[in-house]
N, C-alpha and C positions, 0 to 999 in steps of 0.2 A: 181488337188486335192492333198493336202499334207496329208499323212496318218501317224498317230502316235498312239502308244498304249495308251499314256496318254497325255491329253492337260490340262494345268493348266491356269486359267484366274487370273491374278494378281501376279506381281513379287514383292510383299512386303515380310515381314518377314516369314509369313506362307507359301506363295507360293514358295519362294526360298528353304526353308527347305524341303518341300514336293517334289519339283523337284529333288533336290540332292539325297534324300532318295530313291525315285522311280528309278532314273537312275542308282544308285549304284546296284540295284537289276537286272540290265540289261534291264530295260524297255526303250523304245524309247519315250522320253519326249519332248514336246514343251511347253515352258513357255511364255505366251502372256501377254503383258502389253500395255495399251493404251497411256502411257506416253513415252516420249523420254528418260527420265532418271528414273531408278528404285530405289526403296528403300528410297524414300524421307523421310518417317517417321522415318526410322532407323537413317538417317543422322541428323535429327533435334532433336532426342530424347536426353534427359538429357543435354540440352544446348550444343549439339554437341559432347557429350561424351558417349552417349548411355548407359542408365541404362538397360543392356541386360538381367539380371535376378536378383534373390534374393537368398540369402543363405538359407532362411527358406520359403519354399513353401508349403502351406496347401490348401486343398479344401475350407476352410473358407475364403481364400483370394479372392474368386470369387463370383460374383453375377449372379444368373441364376434362372429361374423358376424351374429348376430341379438341386438342389445343388449337386446331386450325379454324374451327367453326366461327369464332368471333371476328376473324380478320376482315371479312367482307364488310360487315356492318360498321366496324370501327373506322374503316377507310371512307365509307360513304357519308357518315356523319361524325365528324371528328370533334375533339375538345375545342378546337378553334371555332367551329360552327356554333357550339353552345355558348362559348365566351362572347361571340359576336351578338348573340341573342340577348345575353345579360347586359352587354354594353348598349345595345339598342334601347333597352328599358332604363338605361342610366342607373343601374344598380352598382353602387361602389363595392369593390372587393379587394382582397389582398392575398398575397402568396405567403405561405408558411413553408416550413422545411419540406424537402422531398417534392416540391412542385405543387403542393396542395393549395387549392383556391377556395377561399371562404368569403362569404358576405361580410362587409364591414359592420352592418347593423343587424339584420334579422333574416332568418330562413324564410319568414313569411313573404319576403319580397320575391323569392324564387317561386313559391307556390302561387302568389298573386299573378306573377308573370305568366305562368303556365295556364292558369284559369282565364286570364285575359286573352291569351292566344286561342283558347278553346271557344270563348264567348265570341270573339271577333270572327272566327271561322264558322260559327253557327252550330256548335256541338250542343246536343241536348244532354245536360248533366242531371242524372237522377240519383239522389242519395237515399239512404235508409231503404235500399232496394234489395231485399234478400231474395236470392234465386232459389226456387224450390225444385224445379225440374228443367232439364234440357233434352229436347227430342230432335231427331233429324229425319227428314223425309223430303228430299229435293231442296232442303233449306233448313234452317235452325229455328225452333220454336222454344222460347224461354217462358216458363211460368214463374212470375215473381209476385212479391207482395204488392207491387205497384202496377199490376196488370201484366198482360202477355205481350211478348215481343217476337217479331219474325225478322229474320235476316238471312242473307246468303254468305255473309262474312262475319264470323264470330272470333273475336280476339280475346285470349285469356291472359290477363295481366294481374293475376291475383297475388303475386309475390310468393314467399316461402313460409316457413314456420317460425322464423325468428321474431322475437318480442311479441308474444301472443297478446299482451295488454294493448297493443296497437291494432288488434283486430285480425291478426294473421291467422290463417287456417290452412289445411291441406286441400282446400276445395279445388284448386287448379289441378292437382294431381288426380283427384277423383274424376274430373272432366277428361283428362288425358286417358285414364284407364277405361272410362266408359266407351271411348271411341277407339280402343285397342292400341293406344300408343304405349311404348315402354317407358316406365319411370324408374330411374336409377335410385339406389338407396340414398336417403337424405340424412344429414347430420348437421349439428350446429357448427357454424364457421365464424371466424373473427370473434373468438370467445375466450374468456379467462380459464386457466387451469385450476383444478382442485387437487388436494393431496390427502392421503389417509395415513401415511407413514410418519416418521419423525419430522419430516419437512412441514407437516401441518402445524406443529408447535412453533417451528422456526418462522413460518410466514405470519402466524398470528402475532408473534412477538415483534416482528419487523413491519407490521402493517402500517402503511402510509409512507414507507421509504421508497424512493424511486432512484434509479441510476441508469446511465447508458450501458448497454451490453450488446454483444453479438450473440444471437441465439440460433441454434441449428437443430435440424432433424433431417436425417437422410442427406441429400445433397443441397438442401435449401438453408440459407442463412439470412437473417435480417438484423440490421444494426440500428437499434432505436432504444427508447426508454423501456425499462421493465419496472413494474410496480408490485411491491409486496402487499397482499391484502389479508383480511381475516380468514378468507377461504382458500387462498393460494397465491397465484401469480397472475398479474394482468399488465396493462400498459401496452403501447403500440407494438413493441417487439413480440410480446406473447400472443397478442391477437393475430398478428401476421403469421406466425409460425403454426398457430392452431389449425390453419387451413390445410397444412401438410402433415399434421400429426395424426397417427392412428392409435386407438386404444392399445396399451401395452408397450408403445414406443418410448424410448428414452429421449430426453432433450438435452442438449449440451449448451451451457451458458458460459460465455467468455466474459468474466467480470472486469477484465482489463483489455478491452478491444483495441487492437492495433499496437499492443505492447507485449513484449515477451516477459512473462513473470519469472522465468528462469534467469534471464539477464538482469532483471530488476533486483531479485533477491541476492544474486551474486554481487551486484554493485553495492547494495546496502551492507553486505557482509564485509566488503572492503572499506567503505566510507563511514559506516556506523557500527563498528564491531561490538560496541557495548549496548547498542540499542535493542529494545524488545520488539519482536516482529509485530505484535499487535499495535504498538505505537507507530511503527514505520508504515504499516499498511493503512492505518487511519488517515495518512496523508492522501491516499488514493481512493479509499472506499469509506462509506458511512461507518462511523464508529460502532454502531449497534450491529451492523452486518459483520464487521471484523470479530466482534465478541462471539457471535454465533458460529462463524467459521472456525475460530480458535477452539471452541468447545467441541466441535466436530472432529478437528484434524490435528490439533497440537496442544490439547488441554494440559498434558503433563509437562509441557515445556513453556507454559505461558509466562513464567517469571524468569526464564533463562534467556541470556543474551543470544542474539542471532549467531554469534561466533560459536556458542556452545552447541548449537543445533546441528546434528549430523547432515551432511550433504544429501544423503538419501531421503531424509525427512523433508528437507527444503525442496528437493525435486518433486516429491509427492504433493506438497502444498502448492507449488507452482503449477503442477498439472491441474489441480482443482481450480486454481484461480483462472486459468485460461480455458478450462474445459470441465466445469462443474456439471456432473452427470446427475440428472434428476428424472424421476419417473412419475409423471402425473397419474393420479388415480382416475381422473376423468376431466370433464369440463363443467362449467356452470350450466350448460345446456341452452335450450332456446330462450329461456327467460331473459338472459342478458346477451345472447348472440346477436351480432349485427346483421348476419346473413345466414342463408341456408345453403349448405353444400349439396350437390346432387340435384335431382329433379328430373324433369322431362328430358329424355335422351335426345341429344342434338342430332343423332343419326336419323331420327324420325322427322326432322324438319329440314326445309330448304334454308341454307345459309343466306340466300339472296332475298327471299320473301318472308321467311319464318312460317310458311304454311306447312301443315302436315303433309307428308308424302303419301299417306294412305287415306286421309279423310279430307275431302275437298272443302275449302272455305273455312278451315279451322286453323287458327294462328296462335302461337305462344310467344310471349315477349317478356323480357326482364328476368327477375329472380326465380320465377317458377321453373325455368329451364336449367339445365346443368352447365351454367356458366357463372362463376363466382369470382369477383374481383378482389384484389388486395385492398387493405385499408388505405385511404387517401384520396377518395373521390372516384375510384374506378368503378364501383357498383352503380353510382349515379350515371357515369358516362355510358355504362352498358345499357341502362334504362333509356337514356336519350338515343343512343345509336340503334338499339333494337326496335324501340318504338317508332323512330323515324323510318327505318328500313321497311318495317311491316306496313307502316302508314302509306308508303308509296304503292302498295300492291293490293290492299284490301278493297 
């Protein structure tokens, strides 16, 4: 029986941060992972460059049934704290749009930094360690393929269900339920949309085309790139809005963000009375997209000048350009989702320590709980912040 003061399940971003933090406090820490190689999500993030945080981190960048839960941890370990760590290791990085920070070279540098922090602090990292059972009686006993472990502080950092090829599973939710914690319904987040109606053919024909849009559902709007794919819609704008979309909801796509299509068409009618709308629109939008819109909304007028087109028809076209209403059939699911929405109910946990309110010594951090960040480094920041916060108390 191997005895440790802290056992952490899951050597991803949150688990590594928690392990290093707790071990620096002098705690004897074992970090267990069922994979032979740890930190796979870190390595694949940002196209291999790791979007490790964002310069501007606000609670509003997170989705949760309790929007206040994330505030405490984000204040105690900020993006600036993690940036300072990156700079201490002299890892060169750069800023992209919307404050996103990426490594200049490789995501491997972030993983190596975290592993180095764990090694320096004396963390025992055990890989290929499948956990078979967890029992509790005045402490936790874990039966694993690598032997049995005993601890008084058990931290669950197993992540969600997104990208199952990375080894993700619902194991963390099973642990929560085993000890009586409520788990909120989970779904794929930061994920592309699919279509089954006539839009399916449209997206197939436009596959590979990207353009800046403002995309909305409910009271949420994101202004970023949208990408047409063989399966539907993707790109940053679509991934962002997917966190707020519910099955059956309509999304609204503004193809001319920041511009009034009504005013634009009216101007063209005055300045280019003999012009064809498809040619005029091709100045603003990809030509292939204009052809698809034309076939949908003004095919009978395709060879008529803009002057010939009735004002009511132009108004309808303008409405579509500034508010194209689309109804996704669904999403691509966990296979391509970057995160998992829902998870362990934050009402079950202390926002200060991340310990279960009903089960002593049981902690949950990172993606396994019901806190999901926007695209842009916010989920990694949540991993750093929650891992650090719990690491102070385990």
